[in-house]
Structures are given as C-alpha cells and as structure tokens.
N, C-alpha and C positions, 0 to 999 in steps of 0.2 A: 837392691840385692835380691837375688833369687832364693826362694826357700830351699832349693836343691843344693845351694852352695854349702860346702863342708864347714865354712865358718859362720853360717847362719844359726843364731840362737833364738828360740822362741821369745817373744816379748812377754815379760812377767807383768801381768796387768791386774791391778786392783780396782774394785768397783766401789765408788764413793757414794753409798746410798742404796736403799732397797725399794726403790719405786717400781711400779708395775713394769715400766719399760725396761728396767734393769734386769728383771727376771727373763724377759723375752730375749734381751741382748745375750745374757748368759747362756741361755738354752741354745741359741744359734751359734755362738762363738765357741762353745765348749769342744766341739769336734775338731777345731782348727789345729793344724800342726804348727802354725805361725804364731799363735797366741796361747799363753797359759794363764788361765784365770787363777791367780794365786790366792787372793783373799777378797773378802767383802767386809765393809764397815757400815755400821749404823750408829746413831746416837744411843741406841738401846742394845746392849749385848745380846739379849734374848732374841731380838728381831734379826740381828745379823746371823746368829746361830741357826735360826729356823730357815732363813733364806739360804744359807750355805748348804744346809742339809737337803733342802728341796732341789737345788740346782746342781749339786755335786762339787761345790768348791771346798777345798781342803781346810781353809782356815777362816775364821770370822773374828772381827774385832769390834769392841764396844765404843769406839769413837773415831771420827774422821781423822783426828790428830794422830791416833795410833797408826792408822794406815799410812799416812804421809811420812811418819818416822820409820817405817819398816824398810830396812836395807834390802830385803828380798823382792822388792817391787820396783820395777823400772818406770811404770807409767800408771796413770789412773784414768778411768772412764767416769765421767761426771754426768749422771742422769737426774740431778737435783732440780727443784723448781727454778724457773727462769731467773728469778730475782737473786739466786744464790750462785749462779755460774761464775760471775766475775770474782767474787771474794775467794771461792775455793779454788778456782783455777790459778789465781795469783799465789795462793798459799801452797799449792802443789808445785808451782814453778819454783818458789823459794826453797822448797824441800828437794829440789833436784829431780822432780818427776816430770816425764813427758805427759801430755794431756790430750785426751780424746774427749771432747765436750759436746753434749747434746745441743741441738739447735733450739731456739735461736741463741747464738753464742753469748749475747749480752743484751741489755735493755736499751742501749744506745751506742753510738759510735765511740764516745769517750771511754766507756767501760771496755769495749772491744780493743781499743788501742792500748789501754792500760794492761789488758791481759797479754797482748802480743809483746808489749814492751817488757813485761816481767819474764816472759819466756825467753826472749832474746838475751836479757840481762843475766839470766841464770843458765843459759846454754841448753835449753830444752826445747822440744817441739810441741806446738799447739795446733790441733786440727779440729775444725768444726765438723761434727758428724752428721752429714746429710746422707743417709743410706743409699738413696736413689742415685747420687752422683757417682757412686762406685759400682753401680751395676754395669755388666757388660752391655746392656741395651743403651745406656747413656753414652758409652764409648762408641757404639755404633752410630748413634745420632750425631755425635760430634764429628765423626769421620765423614758422614754425609755432608755436613756443613763445610768441612775443610776441603773436600773434593769438588765443591761447587755444584752439588746435586740439585740445589734449588736456586743457584745464583746468589747474589747479595741479599742478605736478610733486610727486609723493609719494615716488617712489623710483626708482632706476635701477641697472642692472648694465652693466659695461663690461669687456671683456677684450682682450688682445693676446698672441699667442704666435707663435713661429717656431722652426725647427730650427737650432741653432747649428752652424756649420761651423768646422773647424780645431781642435776639441778644446781642451785647456788652453792652447794657444798663442794663441788668440783673445783680443783685448784685453778682451772682455766677461767673461773668466774671471779677470781680474786685479784683485784688490781694490785695489791701490795705484793703479790707473788709473781707479777709479770703475766697475768692472764689476759684473755682477749683473743679474738679470731685472728687479728693481724700477726701477733707474735707467734701464736701456736700453729695456725694453719697457713697464714699469708706468707710466712717465712719460706715455705716450700716453693710456691710459684715465683716469688721474687728472687729466690736464689737461682732458679732455672732461668729466669729472664736475664739475670746478670751473667750466667754461664753462656747463654746464646749471644747476648748483645756485646759482651766483652768489656763493658765499663759501666760506671754508674750513670744514671740519668742526670740531666742538668736541672730539671724541676719535676714536681709531681703535683697531682691533685687527686683528692680522695673524698669519699663520703661514706658514712657508717650509720648503722643502727645500734642503739645502746641498750645494754641490759640494766635492770634495776641496781645491780651491784656497781655499775659504773664502767664495766668493760664493754668493748665493742663485740656485739654478737655476730655481726657481719660487716664487711667492708669491700668496697671496689674502688678502682681508681685508674688513672692514666699516668704513665711515665713518659716524659719528653726528653729527647736526646738532642745534643748540640748539633748533630748532623741532619736533623729533621725526622729521624725514625721515631716511632712510638711503640709503646707496649701497654696492654691493658691486663689487670689482674683482678681476681675476685676471691674472696675467702669467707667462710661462714661456719658457724657451729650449730645451726638450726636447720640443716638440710640433710638429705640422704647422702651417703658416701659418693663423692665425685672428685675426679682428679684427671685433668686433661690439659693439653697444651697444643696450640696450633702455631706453627712458625711459617710465615708467608715470605717467600723470596721473590726476586724479580723473574725467576724462571721455574718456579715450582713451589711445593708445599710439603711440609712435614707435620704429621699428626702423631701425638704420643700421649700415653697415660703416665709415664715417668713414676711408676710405682716404687715404693721402698724395697719390697720383697716380691719375688716372682717365683712361680712354680707351675706345675702341671695341674690344671683344674681337676683332672680325673683322679690324681693320686697323691697330691702333696699332703703330708701329714699335718701341716699347720694351716691348711686352707689357703695357702698363698696361690694367687691367680696369675695366669698369663697377662703380660703387660703389652698393650698394643703399641707398635711402632710402624708407621707406614710412610711412604714417600710418593709424591706425584712429581715426576720429572717433566715438567712442561707447564704451560699456562692455561691450556685448553681444558675445559670441563669434560671433554670426551676422552681424556687420557686417564686410564684407571690407576688407582693407588696400587703400589707394590708393598706387600707385607715384608718387613724386615725382622728376621729372627735372630736372637742372641741367647747365649747360655743363661740359665735361670739360677736363682738361689737367694739366700738371705742377704739383704743389704747391710745388715749389722756385721755379718761375717766378712763380706767384701770390704767394708770400711775399715774394720779392725785389722784385716790382713794387709790392706794398703798402708795403713798407719805403721804396722810392725815392719814392713819392708822399708818405709821411709826412714824410720828410726835406725834400722840396721845399717842402711846405706848412708845415713847422714844427708838425705836428699833435701837440702835446704831450698833448692829451686822449686820442687813440688810444693813444699810447705809455704813458701813465699807466694806462689800463685794462689793457693787457697786462702792465704791470709789476706791478700788484697781483695779477693772476692768477698770474703767475710766482712771486711771493713766497709766495702761499698754497700753490701746488703744491709748492714747495720745502719749506715747513714740513711739509706732509702726507707727502711722501716721507721726510723725516727722522723723523717720528713713527712711520710704519709700519715703517721699518728698526729702530728701537729696540723697538717692540712685538714684532717677530718674533724679535729676539735674546733678549729677556727674557721672552717669553711672557706678556705682560700688556697691558691696555689702557693707552693713553697719551693724555694730554690735550695739546691744542695751546695 
C-alpha cells in the first residue's frame, strides 16, 4: 500500500529494549511519515524514560510485558541480544503485535521456525531486519541480475568485518548471548549470498579462530550448491571495517559494498558513506566497470517503511519470501557453526 493512499495509517511501533542500535534506529526512523515511534520499554523504568527523552519518543514503559500489553502499539522492533530474539518475538506474536526483529533472527533454524509458526498462528507478520536489503541500491543490484546483465550467476564471494570494541565485556564475546563473528557479522554476507543464489546450499565447510571466551573471532568458509555453484564468505571481529561482495556470472561481474546506510560523504550528518555498486557487462578484462547509482538513506528507515507498507497491505507474499530466506540463512549459519567446531563438511 502506498503511503499516499487516503486509507494508509502510520504503523504504531514500540521499541523493545534500549540497546545502542535501538537509539540509532529511533533517530533514523523518527522523521518517517509511515512509522510512528509510539513507546519504548526497558526492564528499568528510568532507563526507558531517559532513552525516550533523548530520542523524542512520547512514552516509556518499565517492562517489556507492559509494551506488549499496550493496545496503542501495532508492532514491535526487537534490538535485544541474539539469544533473546526468539522468546520475545514469540511473546510479541502471542500479544498480537507484528514484529520487526534485528538480525540474526535466531540462534538456529528450529528457533526461527518457531518464531514464524507463532506469527502465523496469531495472524501477525514477522520480518528480519537487514537494513541493506531495503536499500534502493540492493533493488538496483537485483534488477541487474534479473535482466541478465552478467548472465547466469556461477559463484560469489562476500565478506564483512569490523574491529570489536570493549574486549571480553562486549556482548559479541559472550557465547550465552549468541555472540561470535558468525552470528553478528557473518549473517550479513550469508544473507546476501542467499538473496543472490535464491536458495540454501546443499552443504558447507568452515574454519574459525576462537576467542578465550569461546566465541569465534573470525570465520570463513564455502557453500556448495546442488547445481554445482559455490559461494565463499568471510567474517571477523578483529579487522578494520570491510564489507564487499563480488558476484561472478557467465557474462559479467557485479561488485558491491552492500552497506546498511548510505549517504553523501561530503555532507551526511551521520557520516553515512556512498556504497559502491558497479557492473562489468562482459567477460573480458578490457571491459570497464560501470558505476550504478541509487538513492541513499538510512537502511533502518527503508526497512521500517517497507515493513509498515507490508503490514498495511497485508502483503503475505513479501513476508513469505523474506521468511523462507531467513529460514535458509538460519540453517546455513547453524551448519557453518557445526562445521567449524567439528572440522568437517556439514550437509543441510
């Protein structure tokens, strides 16, 4: 449904938790005409009140349960630690709230399936929030693939890494909270691989380096497909910021940074950078890459507005496509973790 439609009503969204990422989400989504940030909840009333005052949300609540019981809220955004996504998404569904959940959706495929089952059972929509997937640049990349700009996709490589701050106290270093490079960073390239390849791999093989806390500090691996295609991924929490993917087709190549948030390097107030997307139409190295430009902006806002439109229109087809991709990515993450732990290939 278009936001210009007379019957369109902004989605009344509550934020379930006051994590740092929730603060950025609120800042970027606040100007939207499609989403109204109605309330924020924390386990501590004073934390929620301070958060609401800082980001301009009208109401704060002192428990997650209070937010789920609020009849003035249509949907919730879940920015909680990875280990809490499934439990609170299911409780949100049981409360009749639509759910926009941070990645990774769950710790394994069984959890992800239980979340979607709960959403279907209670007649609500659940969407995994990968900001880059809702960027206009990603739509431009998919259009190139659909029009055959590089022919049939034969292989691809995707990576994402960043320097971890806070040492062992960072939640990404805590195994009981779903920490580790694979879930936190690897979920991005693996979700992009699923988006491009269109299905889950048939088997995977991965290797990792381990931190003293027991989480993987870095991991890389290969995904094998039933039709002979392959994809490689890498993720790390001990490197400089890096995020890039190369898609190799039979008749050309696509290269992209697939950033969550994009902007003008010269003037973006939040420091969002241009995200490169370029295509080589042909197999010869003498053919130059063409830069492909797309509108820029916050992926949080793009994702929240896409979610609001889907809820308003009852777009079960869109939610279903994303659900299958989320389930495939969850299964792939689970298989890669097992492969790295046991040093063997794992079938899905």
